[in-house]
N, C-alpha and C positions, 0 to 999 in steps of 0.2 A: 228476172234471171240475173244472178250476180256472177260476173266473170272475172272478178279480181284475182290477182295471183294468190293472195292469201286464201281465198275461198277454194281455188283450184287445188292448192297444196293440201288444204284440210280434207277435201274430198278424196284425193289420192291417198292420203294417210288412212282414211276410213276403209277404203278398199284394200289397202295393204294390210291393215289390221285384220280384216276379214280373211285374207289369204293366210296370214300367220296363224290365226286361230284355227282355221280348217286343217292346217298341217299339224298343229298341236293335237287336235282330235284324232287325226290319222294315226300318229305315233302312239298316243295314249291307248286307243282302242286295240291296236295291233299288239302293243306290249301286254295289255291285260289278257287278250285272247291267247298270246304265245305261251302263257303259263300252262295251258292244257296241250301244248304241242312241243315239238323239239325246241331246244334252246335257241338254235339258229333261225327260228321262224320270227324272232324279234327283229324289226327292220334295222335298227342301228347296229345290232350284232352282225346281221348278215352283210350289211354294207361295209362295216369296218373290217370284217374278216376278208372280204374280197379285196378291199384296199390293201390290207397287209400282204395278201398273196401277190399283189402286183407291185409292191414296194421294192424299188431297187436297193441293193445293199448300202449304197452311200446314204440314202435317205433314212433307212432303218438305223444306221449307225449314228447319224445326226440326231434323230429323235431320242435315242437312248442317251446320248451324250448331253443333250439339252434337258430332257425331262426325267432321265433315270427310270426308276420303277413306276413313275407316274406317266409313262408314255401312253398307256391305254386310256387314261383319263383325258390326256391331251387330245388323243384322237377322237374320243367321243365328243369333246367340246367343239373341236374343229368341224366335225360332221354336223353337229347341231347348228353351228353358225351358218354353215353353207346351206343347210336345209331351211333355216329361217329366212335367209336372203332370197332363196328361190321361191319360198312360199309368198313372201311379200310381192314379188314380181308377178306371180300367178294371180294374186288378188287384184293388183293394178290392171293386169291384162283383162280381167273379167269386166272392167268398165267398158271395153269395146265388144267383147264376145264371151259370154258365159260358156257356151259350148266348147270353145277352143280352150278356155281355162280348165274346164272339167276334163277335157281330153288329155291335157298335159298331166293332170293328176293320175289319170288312168295309165298313161305311158310310164310315168315315174313309178307307179305301183307295180307295173309289169317288170320294170327294170329291177326293183327290189325283190320281186318274186323270182326272177332269174338268179339273183344273188342267193336267195334262200335255197333254191334247188341245187346250187353249185356246192353246197356244204355237204360233208359226209353225214350219213344217217338221217337225211331228210328225204321226203317224198311229196307227191302232189297234195296230200292232205295238209301238209305244213304250210300251204299257201293260204289257208283259211284266215289266219290273222291279218295278213296284208289286204286280202279281199274285203274283209269286214272293215278294216281301217279306211280303205279307199271309198267304200260306200258311205260311211258316216262322214268322211271328209267332204265328199261332193255335196251331200245333203246339207251339211253345215255351211259350206260356202254359198250354196244357193239361198239358204235362209238369211244369212248375214248380208249378202249382196242385195237382196230384196229390201231388207231394213235400211241399208245404207243408201239405196236409191231413193227411198221415201224421205230420207233426211237431207240429201244433197240439195244445195241451194241452186245449183246450175240447171237442174232439170226437175222441177217440182212435179210430183205425181199426185193424183187425187188421194186423199186420205187424211190422217190426222195432221195437226199443225206441225210445222218443221221442228219446233222445240221438242214436242212430244215424240216425234219420229227419231230425233237424235237420241233422246233418252231411251227409246225402245232398242235402238241399235247398240248403245253402250250396255244396256241391260242384257241383251242377247249375247253380246260378246263376252261379258263377264260370266254369264251362266255357262257358256260353252267352255271357257278357260277353266272355270271351277270344276266342271264336269271332267275335263281332261286331267286335271290335277288329281281329282278323286279316283279316276280310273287307274292312273299311274300308281297311286298309293295302295289301292286295293290289289293291283297286280303284284306289287312288291310283297304285300302281306300274304297273298295266296302262294306266291313262289316260296316264301319261308315255310308256310304250313305244309306245302307239297314237296318240300325238299327231303326226299327219302334218303338221299346220300348223307345229308348232315345228321339225320336221326340215326341212321345205321352206323355212322362213324362214332357217334356219341355212345351207342350201345355196344360197340365192338370191344371185345377183350382179346388182345393179341396174345398168342401163345408164347411161352418162354423160349428163348433161343437155346438151341442145342449147343451152340458154341458162343460163349460170351466174349464180348470185346474186353481186352485188357484196359482197365481204367487209366486215363491219362495220368502221368506222374505228377506229383504235387507241384513241381516247378514248371509245368507246361504253361500256366498262366503267369505271365510276367507282371509284377506289381508296378505299374506305371499308370497314373491317373489319366484317363481318357483313351487308353488303348482298347482295341477290340477284345471282346470276350473270346477265350479260346474255343468254347463251344457256343455257336451262334444260336440264340433262342429262335424257335420257329417263327415267332411273330416278326423277327428282325431279318430273317433269311431273305435274300434277294429273290425276286421273281421276275424272270424274263421268259416269255413264251408267246405263241401266236394266238392264244385263246382270249378273245375279247370278253367272253362270258365263261366263267369256270364250269367245265363239264360236271354235271351232277349224275354220278353213276351209282346205281344201287349195286352193292357188292354181290348180292344174290343173283344178279343178272350178268355180272362181269364174267368174261372168259377170255383166255389167251389162245390164239391159234398159232401153232408152230408148224411151218410148212416150207415148201421150196425144194432146194437141193439137199434133201434128207432121205434116209431110208425109211423113217417112221414119222409120218405126220400125226399130230395129235392136238387135242384141245384141252386146256386145263381150266377148271373152275376156281373160284376164289377159296372155297373150302378145301379143295384139293391142294392148293398152294399153301394154305395155313397148316395143312397136315404134313408138309415136308419138313426136313431137318433145317430149320432156319438158323441163320448166324447173324451176329452183330459185328459191326466194324465202324471205326471212326474214319470219315473221309471228307476231304475238302473239295467242294465243287467250284468251278470257275466258268463264267460266261465268256465266250469269245469276244463279246462286245465290250468287255471291261477295258477301259483305257488305262494307261500307265498310272499307278496310284489310285485306281478306282475302287468302288465298293461292291462290284458285282462278283463277290467271292464270299463263301461261307463254309463253316465247318460244322458237322453234325454227326451224331451217332445214328447209324442206319440199321434196320432189321430187315432181313430178306433172305431169299434163296439164291445160292450161287448160280449164275447163268451158265457156267461150265457144266454143272450137273444137268441143267435143262437141255443143253445141247448134246450131252452125252446120251441122253435118252432118245434124242431125235436122230443121232448118228449122221453128221454132215457128210456129203459125198465129196469125193476128191475133186479139186478145182474150185470149190466154194471158198471165197475169201472175204465175204461181207455178210452181215446180218442187217437187214433193213427193218427197223422197228417203226411201227406206226401207231399214232395216238388215235383215240376215238374222234378227235376233232380234225383229223386229216394230216397233221404234222408227221413227218418222217425223219429218221436219222440213219445214216450209214455208218456202221461200226465195224472195223476190221475184226474178222472172226478170231484172229489170233489173240486179241486182248480179252476176248470173252471165254477163251478156252485155256489160258495159261493160269498161273497160280494167284494172280491178283484177285482182290475181292470185288469183282463185278457182280452186282446184285440185282435181282428183281425184287425191289424194296416194297415193304408194306408198312414199315414203321420209321419214325423220325424223332429222335430225342425222347424215346420212351413212350410215345403215343402213336396211334394210327396216323398215317400221312395226313396233313392238313389238305382240305379240298384243293386249295390253290397250288399245292405242291405235288399233286398227282393222285390223290385218293381215288380208288383203292390201291392201285399198283403203279409203280414207275420204275425206271432203270436208273442206276447210279454206277458209274464206271471210273475207276481211278486213272488218271493220266490223260484224259481226253476232255476237250471242251464240251460243254453241254449240247451244243448244236449237232454233234455227231455221236451222242451217247446217252444223254440224260432224258430220254423220252418220258413225258408224264402221261398219265391216263392210257398207258400202253395196252393195246388189245391184239396186236399182230406182230409176229416175228417171222420174217421170211429169210431163209438162208439162200444167198445168191452170190453174185459177183459184181464187183465194181464196174466191170465192163458192160454189164447188162442192165443195171438199175442205178438211178440217181435219187438222192434224198431231197427234201424240201429246200434247204438252203444251198445245196450244191447246184441246183438248177437256177439259182439266183446270184451266182458269181462267187460264192464262198468255196474255200478249198474242200476237196473231196474227203481229206482226212485232217483231223485237228488235234494233234498232240499239244498239251499245255506247255507254254513257254515258261522258263525259269523267271520268276518275278519277285519283287519286293515292294513294300509300301511303308511310308511314314505316316503313322497315326497321330503322333505327338512330336513336335508342336503342329498345330493346324496351320494351313496356309494363311499368311499375313497376321498370325497371332502375335501378341505382345507378352513377353515373359520377363520376370524379374532378373536383374543382373546377378551374377554369381554362379552357383551350380545349376546348370540347365539339363534337365532330364528328358531324353528322347526315347521314343519306342515305336514299334510297328510289327509287321508280320512279313514273312517270306514263304514262298511255296514252290515246290518242284515235285509234284505227285509222282510216286513210284521210285523217285531218286533220293528224296530227302534233302534237307538243308544242312550243310556242314559249316557254313560261316556266313556272317552278314557284316558288311563294312559300311561305314559312314564317312562322309567328307564334309567338313565345315568350310564354307566358302570355297576357296580354291586350294585348300591345304592337303595334307597327305590323307590317304585312306587309313582309317582306324578300325580295328576289330571291335564289333559290338559284343555284348554279353548275350548269349543265347538262352532262351528258355529250354526246359527239358523236352526232348523229342518223344512224342507220343507214338508216331509211326512214320514210315516213309510217305504215307498217303495223306498226311495232314499238314497244314501249315505250321510254321514254327515262329514263335514270337522272339523279339530281340529288344535290347535295352542298351542305351549308351548315355553316359554322364559326361557332359562337357563341364569340367571343373571350374573353369574361370571364364564364364560367358561375359564378354565385353559388351558395353553399351553400343547400340547402333543397329543397322540393318545387316542381316546375315542370311545365308542359305545353308541348307543341309541336303545332301544327296545320299542315296542309298543304293547298294547293289548286293546281290546274294551270290553264294557259291554253292552249287549242289553237291550231293554225295559222291559224284563221280569226278569232282574237281573242276567242273565247267563254271566259268565266271559269267554272270549275267551280262549280256551285251549292252553296249551303250547306243547301238544303232536304233534310231527311232523308226517305228513302223506303226501305221494305223491298224485298227482292229481288222478291217477288211484286207486280205481275204482269209487270214489264218491266225489272227490274234495280234495284239499290240506288243511292242517291245521298246526298251530304252530305260534309262534311269530316271526315277522320280526326283525332282528337286523342289524343295519347299522353301519359300521365303518367310522369314519371321524377323521380329525385332526384339532386342534386349534393352530394357529400360532400367 
């Protein structure tokens, strides 16, 4: 019997590897099986969704500020790391008691099952993937632990020679990991094949709008190298939501329930929605988590049905002051009813930039509302509209410390030059965007270093609901380090505040200042 530290460490490593491999099998089998059940039946999706639900506002804001639109990928990686560490610990524990280690797997599976059942549109049958995963995980752990015990030099057991036993353990581990990888790949392939939503979207022909949007004027796009496009391509449009896995909704099965404090409750199908008089509009959307000078803002052409027409059909009762919109994934937003019933173009949208909504942007149906941050208005994958009161109901982020109502703040951004960029001496061309949805932008001013504020040249205005681009030429850019600050003035004459505020609880504020050098 060899009790050297090196041997002990090697033996613990083998058991830890066995635990890690059994966890890989658990997640791979459950992921494969989840293809045939609700999306939220996948373990990482269910766990991540619960984590997001419990995330305090400051942590959400920190995650978005740090990772941007890669926040969900960062969460998946973090969950994977935690799961891997826990799995290794379970494997090492199995050196003392396999029943205890197996029991821990069962307890963890039960916790994941609770997370699955906590998601909307899931039921007991959706526990099948995690049950199958747990069974295969326990069997794999038992098999690998047996092989590792035969190979360990501390406590030899009857059987093949130690060298052969170690080879058997490594072969078994390799086979299990390869099997897990194959199961994961097959699961992804099956998910693609079974993706009815993607196929339906590809085959969908949107009806022509009854009211066409006025094309943006030729001068809306300012000619400055590196400036954002006036119309944000769908592939570049920011995505911030609570869905770890994009909901896959068959439009033939989609319906919208309109109810609550109304005279006429009703349910609308997707075909009925497409049969209404649809309209087009250009509209800039902004995320409340957007920091000063941030990229969580985009402009697109939307096709949809005016929400005021939908509410006219329902006939809201006196005293109703809010519409609580709910997504199929459980997210909800509280929108003041007045902004859905006035003349602004608040839409139940089905199209984005001339094509059906991308899956990640709400296919088949979402809301877009001018003048409000997305967390209180832009519900994706919307399936329910409840007319109610702010005093009676609270939305998803409201219960987590964000403001009840979220009007978009007057903001501006420097796109060119980039932070810490180096530009040639002489004529320095600057540019960016500014937005004040429903009010419009009347002026943008820039300040070089600590000098006077100078008016920038504005791009043509497309509408009050879209951002407006600006351009400024610094004729004699001197060599050295410099800063440029920007502020906007809206259509009502209000000047963008210099007061700094974090995104929590109702959006950031302040002037963006960019450092650059002239050489």
